[in-house]
C-alpha positions as CSV (number, residue, x, y, z in Angstrom):
1,M,16.9,16.0,14.6
2,K,19.6,13.5,13.7
3,L,20.2,12.5,10.1
4,D,19.3,8.9,11.0
5,D,15.9,10.0,12.3
6,V,15.2,12.1,9.2
7,I,16.0,9.3,6.8
8,D,14.1,6.8,8.9
9,Q,11.0,9.1,8.9
10,L,11.2,9.8,5.1
11,I,11.3,6.1,4.4
12,A,8.5,5.3,6.9
13,D,6.2,7.8,5.2
14,A,6.8,6.6,1.6
15,P,4.3,4.6,-0.4
16,V,5.5,1.1,-0.9
17,D,5.9,1.2,-4.7
18,E,7.8,4.5,-4.5
19,I,10.6,3.3,-2.2
20,P,13.2,3.0,-5.0
21,Q,12.8,6.7,-6.0
22,V,12.9,7.8,-2.3
23,L,16.2,5.9,-1.8
24,E,17.7,7.3,-4.9
25,D,16.9,10.9,-3.8
26,L,18.2,10.3,-0.2
27,K,21.5,9.2,-1.6
28,K,21.7,12.3,-3.7
29,I,21.1,14.8,-0.9
30,S,23.2,13.1,1.7
31,S,27.0,13.5,1.8
32,S,27.5,10.6,4.2
33,N,27.3,6.9,3.7
34,I,23.7,6.1,4.5
35,N,23.6,2.4,3.4
36,A,23.6,1.1,7.0
37,I,20.8,3.5,8.0
38,I,18.8,2.6,4.9
39,S,19.2,-1.1,5.6
40,D,18.0,-0.8,9.2
41,S,15.1,1.4,8.2
42,L,14.0,-0.9,5.4
43,V,13.9,-3.9,7.6
44,R,11.3,-2.2,9.8
45,Y,9.5,-0.7,6.8
46,N,9.2,-4.0,4.9
47,L,7.8,-5.8,7.9
48,E,5.4,-3.1,9.0
49,N,4.1,-2.6,5.4
50,N,4.0,-6.3,4.5
51,V,6.1,-5.8,1.4
52,V,6.1,-8.6,-1.2
53,V,9.1,-10.4,-2.6
54,Q,9.0,-12.9,-5.5
55,S,10.0,-16.5,-5.1
56,S,9.9,-19.5,-7.4
57,K,6.5,-20.2,-6.0
58,G,5.1,-16.7,-6.3
59,G,4.9,-13.7,-4.0
60,V,6.0,-14.1,-0.3
61,I,4.6,-11.4,2.0
62,L,7.1,-10.2,4.7
63,S,5.8,-9.8,8.2
64,K,6.7,-10.3,11.8
65,Y,4.4,-13.3,11.8
66,N,6.4,-15.3,9.3
67,Q,9.9,-14.0,10.2
68,L,12.1,-16.7,11.6
69,E,13.1,-16.1,15.2
70,G,16.5,-14.6,15.6
71,S,16.8,-13.5,11.9
72,T,16.1,-10.2,10.1
73,D,16.1,-11.6,6.6
74,K,14.6,-15.1,6.7
75,F,10.8,-15.7,6.2
76,I,8.7,-18.8,5.9
77,D,5.6,-19.3,3.8
78,Y,3.6,-21.9,5.6
79,A,1.3,-22.7,2.7
80,K,3.9,-22.7,-0.1
81,G,6.3,-24.7,2.0
82,I,9.4,-22.5,1.4
83,T,11.7,-20.4,3.5
84,V,13.3,-17.4,1.7
85,T,16.3,-15.2,2.6
86,V,15.7,-11.6,1.5
87,D,17.9,-8.7,0.6
88,H,15.8,-5.9,2.2
89,V,17.4,-3.1,0.2
90,K,17.2,-4.7,-3.2
91,L,14.0,-6.4,-2.2
92,K,15.0,-9.7,-3.8
93,V,15.1,-13.3,-2.7
94,V,18.8,-14.3,-2.4
95,D,18.2,-17.8,-1.2
96,E,15.3,-20.2,-1.1
97,E,14.8,-23.6,0.5
98,S,12.0,-26.1,1.1
99,S,10.3,-26.2,4.5
100,D,7.4,-28.1,6.0
101,S,4.0,-26.8,5.1
102,D,1.1,-26.5,7.5
103,E,-2.0,-28.4,6.4
104,L,-4.5,-25.9,7.9
105,C,-2.6,-23.0,6.3
106,V,-2.6,-24.7,2.9
107,A,-6.4,-25.3,3.1
108,L,-7.2,-21.8,4.2
109,E,-4.9,-20.2,1.7
110,S,-6.5,-22.2,-1.1
111,E,-9.9,-20.9,-0.2
112,L,-8.6,-17.4,0.3
113,Q,-6.9,-17.5,-3.1
114,R,-10.2,-18.3,-4.8
115,Y,-11.7,-15.3,-3.1
116,V,-9.0,-12.9,-4.2
117,D,-9.0,-14.2,-7.7
118,D,-12.7,-13.4,-7.9
119,K,-12.6,-10.0,-6.2
120,Y,-9.2,-8.4,-7.0
121,P,-8.2,-7.5,-10.6
122,N,-4.5,-8.3,-10.4
123,E,-1.3,-8.2,-8.4
124,V,-2.6,-9.8,-5.2
125,D,-0.7,-11.9,-2.7
126,V,-1.9,-13.7,0.4
127,L,-0.2,-15.0,3.5
128,V,-1.7,-17.5,5.9
129,T,0.2,-18.3,9.1
130,P,-1.0,-20.0,12.3
131,D,-1.6,-16.5,13.7
132,V,-2.7,-14.2,10.9
133,I,-4.2,-13.8,7.4
134,I,-2.8,-11.1,5.2
135,V,-4.0,-9.9,1.8
136,V,-2.0,-7.4,-0.2
137,G,-3.1,-5.9,-3.5
138,S,-1.4,-3.2,-5.4
139,K,-1.7,-1.4,-8.7
140,S,0.8,1.3,-9.7
141,N,2.1,3.3,-12.6
142,V,5.2,5.1,-11.4
143,A,5.9,6.4,-15.0
144,N,2.5,8.3,-14.7
145,F,3.1,9.3,-11.1
146,W,0.5,7.3,-9.2
147,S,0.5,4.2,-6.9
148,S,-2.2,2.4,-4.9
149,R,-2.3,-0.4,-2.4
150,W,-4.8,-2.4,-0.4
151,R,-3.7,-4.3,2.7
152,S,-5.8,-6.4,5.0
153,V,-4.3,-8.0,8.2
154,Y,-6.6,-10.3,10.2
155,D,-6.2,-12.4,13.3
156,F,-8.5,-15.4,13.5
157,D,-8.7,-17.5,16.7
158,G,-11.3,-20.0,15.4
159,A,-14.3,-18.0,16.6
160,T,-13.6,-14.3,16.0
161,L,-12.0,-12.4,13.1
162,R,-10.2,-9.2,14.1
163,G,-8.2,-7.0,11.9
164,K,-7.6,-3.8,9.9
165,I,-8.0,-2.9,6.3
166,S,-5.6,-0.1,5.0
167,V,-5.8,1.8,1.7
168,D,-3.1,4.0,0.3
169,V,-3.5,6.0,-2.9
170,H,-0.9,8.5,-4.1
171,Y,-0.9,10.9,-7.1
172,Y,2.1,13.1,-7.4
173,E,2.4,14.7,-10.9
174,D,2.9,18.5,-10.5
175,G,1.5,18.1,-6.9
176,N,1.0,15.7,-4.1
177,V,-2.3,14.2,-3.3
178,R,-2.5,11.2,-1.0
179,F,-5.5,9.3,0.4
180,L,-5.0,7.1,3.4
181,G,-7.9,5.1,4.8
182,E,-8.2,2.5,7.6
183,H,-11.1,0.4,8.7
184,S,-11.3,-2.0,11.7
185,V,-13.0,-5.4,11.6
186,E,-14.2,-7.5,14.5
187,E,-16.8,-10.2,13.7
188,S,-17.8,-13.6,15.3
189,T,-17.5,-16.2,12.6
190,D,-16.7,-19.8,11.8
191,D,-16.0,-18.9,8.1
192,P,-13.2,-16.4,8.0
193,V,-13.0,-16.1,4.2
194,K,-16.7,-15.4,3.9
195,T,-16.5,-12.8,6.7
196,I,-13.4,-11.2,5.0
197,G,-15.3,-10.9,1.8
198,S,-18.3,-9.2,3.5
199,A,-16.1,-6.8,5.4
200,E,-14.1,-5.8,2.4
201,D,-17.2,-5.3,0.3
202,I,-18.4,-2.8,2.9
203,V,-15.1,-1.0,2.9
204,E,-15.1,-0.8,-0.9
205,R,-18.6,0.8,-0.9
206,D,-17.5,3.3,1.8
207,L,-14.5,4.2,-0.3
208,Q,-16.6,4.8,-3.4
209,R,-18.8,7.2,-1.4
210,T,-15.9,9.0,0.2
211,I,-14.1,9.5,-3.2
212,S,-17.3,10.8,-4.7
213,Q,-17.7,13.3,-1.9
214,L,-14.0,14.3,-2.3
215,N,-14.7,15.1,-6.0
216,D,-18.0,16.8,-5.5
217,Q,-17.4,18.7,-2.3
218,H,-14.0,18.9,-0.7
219,F,-11.8,19.4,-3.8
220,K,-14.0,22.3,-4.9
221,Q,-13.3,24.0,-1.6
222,L,-9.6,24.0,-2.3
223,R,-9.9,26.5,-5.1
224,R,-11.1,30.1,-5.2
225,Q,-14.7,30.7,-6.0
226,L,-13.8,34.1,-7.5
227,P,-10.6,35.6,-8.9
228,V,-8.3,37.8,-6.8
229,T,-10.3,40.8,-8.1
230,R,-13.5,39.3,-6.5
231,A,-15.3,40.0,-9.7
232,K,-17.0,37.2,-11.7
233,V,-15.6,36.5,-15.1
234,Q,-18.0,37.5,-17.9
235,W,-17.8,34.4,-20.2
236,G,-20.0,35.9,-23.0
237,N,-19.0,38.4,-25.6
238,A,-17.2,40.5,-23.0
239,I,-14.5,37.8,-22.7
240,G,-12.5,39.8,-25.2
241,N,-12.0,42.5,-22.6
242,Y,-9.8,40.3,-20.5
243,R,-6.1,39.7,-21.2
244,L,-6.8,36.0,-21.6
245,G,-9.5,36.6,-24.2
246,K,-7.2,38.9,-26.1
247,D,-4.4,36.4,-26.1
248,V,-6.6,33.6,-27.3
249,A,-7.9,35.8,-30.1
250,K,-4.4,36.5,-31.5
């Protein structure tokens, strides 16, 4: 496999909030100049994962739906009325200019914003274009080795809401545990925000049940039921007969 393909795959598999650490490690292990490879990979990554950049009017979600035709780094926010130029590697807005807003997008985003303010705890951004509705929420603590992200992408044609909800949770202190979940949505509706709320409530309840089962059932199956000796540990007075008990008693 070529180095370009390896780097591209490592970036593609990384959780969004951990990209800076991945890039730092890639530069350490590679003897060649990989800036061009990283740049190309990050353009694809940022659009596919709907990464958020900060503008003067708040977060702008990057996607193929609001990318200006013929440009890899210019994106329009139809509700905020701005067009931003993005540095995909540094993930920063390097230029910003006013653009015409879309009245329907403004109205729908306002309603959607009330919904996310009520349902999501923090760090939530929305994008409404003539083609799609996107909701991105994240909560991460890289210093404590965990990150999490909720992403919903919907298409609404005026009669039917179709889309996919994706959840990504990663914990990587002294190990590597990652939960990836997806849920498809297709509902006939004339009220997309209400339908989004109902669909996301169902997904949240399903996630709570799944995580409870992981704790109560599946994680228990990952460890030995008995020590290597196949003998049960005597946890009463006989514990002193074990090396562990003797060490604790010292």
